[in-house]
C-alpha positions in Angstrom: 189.6 39.7 45.4 186.6 37.6 46.4 184.0 36.3 44.0 180.6 37.9 44.7 178.8 35.0 43.2 180.7 32.3 45.1 177.6 30.5 46.3 176.5 29.6 42.7 177.7 26.1 42.0 178.6 25.9 38.3 181.1 23.1 38.6 180.3 19.5 39.6 180.9 18.5 43.1 183.7 16.1 43.8 181.4 13.3 44.7 179.6 13.6 41.4 182.9 13.6 39.5 184.1 10.5 41.4 180.9 8.6 40.7 181.2 9.0 36.9 183.5 7.0 34.7 187.1 6.7 35.7 188.4 8.5 32.6 188.7 12.2 33.2 186.1 14.2 31.3 186.2 17.9 30.6 183.3 19.9 32.1 182.0 21.9 29.2 179.9 25.0 28.7 176.7 23.0 27.9 176.9 20.9 31.1 177.6 24.1 33.1 174.6 25.9 31.7 172.4 22.8 32.1 173.4 22.5 35.7 172.7 26.1 36.4 169.3 25.8 34.7 168.5 22.6 36.8 169.5 24.5 40.0 167.1 27.3 39.0 164.4 24.8 38.4 165.0 23.2 41.8 164.8 26.5 43.6 161.5 27.3 41.8 160.1 23.9 42.8 161.1 24.5 46.4 159.5 27.9 46.4 156.3 26.5 45.0 156.2 23.8 47.7 156.8 26.3 50.5 154.2 28.7 49.1 151.6 25.9 48.7 152.4 24.8 52.3 151.8 28.4 53.5 148.5 28.7 51.6 147.0 25.4 52.8 147.8 26.1 56.4 150.2 23.2 57.1 152.4 25.3 59.4 154.9 26.7 56.9 156.6 29.8 58.1 156.0 33.0 56.1 159.6 34.0 56.3 161.0 30.8 54.9 158.5 30.9 52.1 159.4 34.5 51.2 163.1 33.6 51.3 162.6 30.7 49.0 160.6 32.8 46.6 163.3 35.5 46.6 166.1 32.9 46.0 164.1 31.5 43.1 163.6 35.0 41.7 167.2 36.0 41.9 168.3 32.7 40.4 165.8 33.2 37.5 167.1 36.8 37.0 170.7 35.6 36.8 169.7 32.9 34.3 167.9 35.6 32.2 171.1 37.8 32.2 173.2 34.8 31.2 170.7 34.1 28.3 170.9 37.7 27.3 174.7 37.6 27.1 174.6 34.4 25.1 172.1 35.9 22.6 174.2 39.1 22.3 177.4 37.0 21.7 175.6 35.0 19.1 174.3 38.1 17.3 177.8 39.7 17.4 179.3 36.5 15.9 176.6 36.4 13.2 177.5 40.0 12.2 181.1 39.1 11.7 182.3 38.8 8.1 184.9 36.0 7.4 
């Protein structure tokens, strides 16, 4: 079965793992979430640059600007769904009685 979200990089690349300390370190939830948020921020910045280039007439292609905007939008929607799941899990745990 193939993963439909295979293009989303949530694990560090091998080069970034090799560049860190030699002791193996576990990649945790916080780092994964922070990486996904950084990727979303980068896509939004790229979309902003392409739209600004389109508006000031510096030769930016309309299609590439629209593709960048849609990528940023989809990434943001995915992050919002992840946030909603985290909030729902927190609320479920807070309702538990120990």
